[in-house]
N, C-alpha and C positions, 0 to 999 in steps of 0.2 A: 236347524239343519236343512229342512226342506227349502227355505229361501236361499240358503247358500248354494245348494245344488242347482237350483233353477238359475241363479245368477251366473254360476260357472258354465252351465250349458249355453246360456245366451252369449257369454264371452267367447265360447268355442266356435260360434258360427263364423265370425270374420276370420278366425284362425284357420278354419277349414278351407275357406275360400282362398286365403293367402297361400296355403300349402299347395292346393290344386293348381293355382295360377303359376306359381314358381315351378312346380313339377312339369306342367305342360310345356312351359318355355324351355326347360332343360332338355326334355326328350325330343322336342321338335327341332332343337338346335343341333342335334347329333347329325353327323354327315351321313349321306345315303338316304335312308327313308324306307318305309314299308314296301314300296313298289320295288326298290332295288333289292331288298332282302328276299322278297317273294319271287323275283324273276332273276335267277342266277344265269340264265341262258344268255350268252353274249350276242346271240343273233336277234334278240328282241329289239325291235325298232323303237326309236324315241316316241313315235306316235302311239304304239301299243302301250308303252310304259305310261304315257300321259293319260291314256284312256283308263288304265288300271288305277292311277292316282285319283282320277275323277270319280271312278266307281267307289274307291275307298274313302273319298272325301278328304284327301290330304294334300290337295293342290292349292288350297287357299293359304293366306298368311296365318301364322300361328294363332293370332288373337281371334281371327274369324273361326278357326277350327275349335278353339277353346270355347267360344260363345256357342257354337253349334253343339259341342259336347255338353255344355251346361244347360242350355234351354231348348235344344233340339233344332232341327232344320226342316221339319215337316211343313213349315209355312213358307219355305223358300223355294222359288222356282229355279231348278238346276239347269234344265234344257227343254227342248221341244222334240216330241216324238216325230221322227221324219216321215213315218207312214200315216199317222192319224192327225198330226198337227196339234195334238193335245199337249199341254204343259206337263212336265215331269217334275214332281216335287221331291224333296228329301224324305227320308224314312226314319229319321232319328227323333225321339221325343225328349232326350236330354235327361241328365241325372236328377234334375229337380222334379221330374215326373216319374222317377223310378226306372229309367231306361239308361243303362250303362253302355249301350251299343253292342255290336257283335265283334267277336274276336277275329282278327285277320288271319290267324294261324291255326286256330282250333276248329277247322271246318266251318268257320263263320257262325259258330254257336254263340248265343247270348253270353255276355261276360258274367252276369250273375249266375248263370247255369254252370259255367266253368268254375267260378269261385266256390259255389256250393258243393261241387264235386270234390274239390281238392282241399277245402278248408277243414273237413272232418279228419283226414289223416294228419294234418298239421296240428290240429287241436289235440289229438291223441298224444302226439309226441311232445308238444310244448307243455301241456297241463301235467303230464306225467313227469317231465323234467323239472318243472317248478315244484311239484310236490316232493320229488326226490331231494331237491335242494333244501326245502324247508324242513323236511322230516329228519335229515341227517345234519344239516348245517346248524340249526338252532341248538339241539342238544350238545353237539360238539363244542359250540361256542360257550355254552353254560359250563360244561365240564372243564374246559380249558381255563375259564376264569376262576373256577373253584380251585383248580390245581395250578395256580399261577406260579410260573417258574419251575414246574415239575416236568417229569418226563413226557406225560401226555400233552402238556401245553407246548413244549418245544417241538415235539414230533408234528403236531397239527399245524403249528406255525410254518414249519419248513414245507410240509405238504401243501398248505394253502398257497404259498408263494410259487411253488412248482406248478400246480395245476392252473393257477392264474396266468402263468407265463406260457403254458403249453397251448399251441393252436388247436382248434377243434378238429381240423382235418387230420393232423398228425396223430392225435390221440385216437381218433376213430380208426385210422388205418392200423395202428398198433394193436388195438383191441380186436380187429378183424383177423390180423395175422396170428395173434395168440389163441384166441378162443374159437375162431371159426376154421382157420386153415390148419394150425398145428394140433390143437386139442379136439377140434370138431365137436364142441359142446353146444354151440349156438349157431343159428342160421347166418349165412354170409351177408345177406342184404335183403331188400324188399320188405314189404309190409306183411305179407302172408305168402303161403305156398300158392303156386299157380293152380287155379281151378278152372273147370270147364265153363262155368258161368261167368268167370271174370271177376266175381265178387270175393269179399273176405268174410270169414266167419266172425262171430262176436269176439271182442277183444280178449275176453278171459280164455278163449281157446287158442290164442296165438301170442301169449305173453312172451314167449322166447324170442319173438321178432323185435320186441320193444326194448329188451335188456341193453344191448350195446348202444343203440341210438340214444336212449335215455341217459345212460352213464356218460356218454360223450357230451351231450348237451347240458346235463345237470351238474357235472363235476365242478364247473366254474362257479355255479351258484352255491354249491356246498362250501367251496373255498371262501367265497365272498361273504356269505351269511355267517359262517363260523367266525370270521374275523370281526365283522361288525357286532355280532352278538357278544363276543369276548370283550371288546372294548366298551360296549355299553354296560355289560355286567360289572366290569371293574369300576366304572363310574358310579353305578348304583350301590356297590358294596360300601362305599365311603359315606353314604347318606345316613342321616340321623335315624330314620325309621328302621333301617336295617340293624343298627346297634340296639334300638329299642326292642326289636323282635327277639334278638339274641338275649337281651337282659330279662325278657319275660319268660325265657325258658322254652320257646317254641322249638319244635323238632327241626333238624337241618332241612328236611324236605319242604316244610312250610316256609322256612326262611328263604331258601334259594328259589323255589318254584313259584310260591304264591306271592311273596313280597318282592323278590328280586327279578325273576324272569319276566313277569308281566310288565313291570315298568321299563325293563330293558328292551322290550319289543318295539317301542316307538321308533327308533332308528330303522328297524327292519321294515316297518310300514312305509317309511320314506322311500326305500329302494324297491318295495314290492310292486308299486304301480308302474314305474318305468321299466321294470323287469319284464313286463308283458310285451312291450315293444322290443326289448332286447332279445326275448325268446324268438319272436318272429324273424328278426334279423339273423340270429344264430342258427335258426332252423334251415336257412338256405344252404349253408355249408354242410350241415349234418345230413340233410336230405340228399344232397349231391353225392356224399361219400357212401351212404347206405342205399342209394337208389330208392329212396322213400318217395312215394308219389304224392307229395304235399304241395301246398300253395307256394312255398318258398322256391322250390325247384321250378315250378311252373312259371313264376314271375321272372326268374332268372332267364329262362328260355324266351319269355316274351320280350325281355329287355334286349337280348341278343338279336331277335328278329324284328325289333321295333314295332311290336304290336301295341299301338297306342291305347286302344280301349282297355285291353287287359292290364297294361301297366298302370293306367289311371285308376282302374278298379282296385288294384292292390294298394295304390297310394292312398285312396280314400279309406280303405280298410285299416291301413297302418296308422293314418292320422286319427281315425276314430279310436283305435286301440290305445294310442298315446294319451289322448285327452281323457278317455275313460280310466286309464291307469292312474293318472294324477288325481282325478276326482276320487277314485277308490282309495288312494293313499290318505286323502284328507278325511274320508269317512272312517277309515281304520284308526286314525288318531283318536277320534271321539269314542270309538268302541273300546280301545285299549285303555285310555285314560279319560274317564268321565269329566275330569276337571277342565278339559279343553273345550272351549266354546268358540264358535266362529262369530 
């Protein structure tokens, strides 16, 4: 197992570089640019805009910008100080040295500082939504397989198709309208009540703010996991060891949960890894609907304003989460079924 993980991590290195190279090409090919997004004033002269582009380091060809983002430009002479005549060098160290640069739009704060600030709310939302999907989706799938063709099975199948088809933003708005506006049971939006210090209390003191966003983001996982689990359980039911367990007189709980459900979890492990990346993508819409101050919403705003360093920081994080998710799926295979060896 250890050799396999090391091999997969080594294979991930060129994958990461390929993702970042293609992503940088795409964002720099977009019309306009950071200077145009930051200077809306039509009276800004081309000379002033050119100086702004030089200060931001976006006036070079995209491959040069990518190289500086990767390895830094503190070795490169950018200009000469007109007063002292001293050479002026760049100030970036590059991501290979742990420097993701400074955000163009977040008061020029370091990108890692911005990500650290907004990743915690996103993890709160996504981890809770994933747990919601697993806790409800797996038992529903097992019960639907046991009651194949029955009332519970038919109802859950219809609901699964419905919630798979419903867009996140529509479901979130309906939940807000019903439970926040009409019934006034749950908060309308945000992560917590506004405080004088600007911070939020511990999560167990503001659970009511998580309910609607988690249901909005996690419902599609309940629908998906319940269908996958039902299909896998129906395949397991026909296996010889299930008939043997019944013939030995084991209790229904041991037959379905110990012998059936564990072997049926392997397909769930297949989808659990990629679900991590799917959660990050789905959180963008959910965070926008509920004004949740997370990384998805921040990345969306960065894309609109063409904040290259912040966008690339989010790209690296998303690529890492994707690769980690697939490795996690492979590890779960061996944990669920010890017969599997790499």
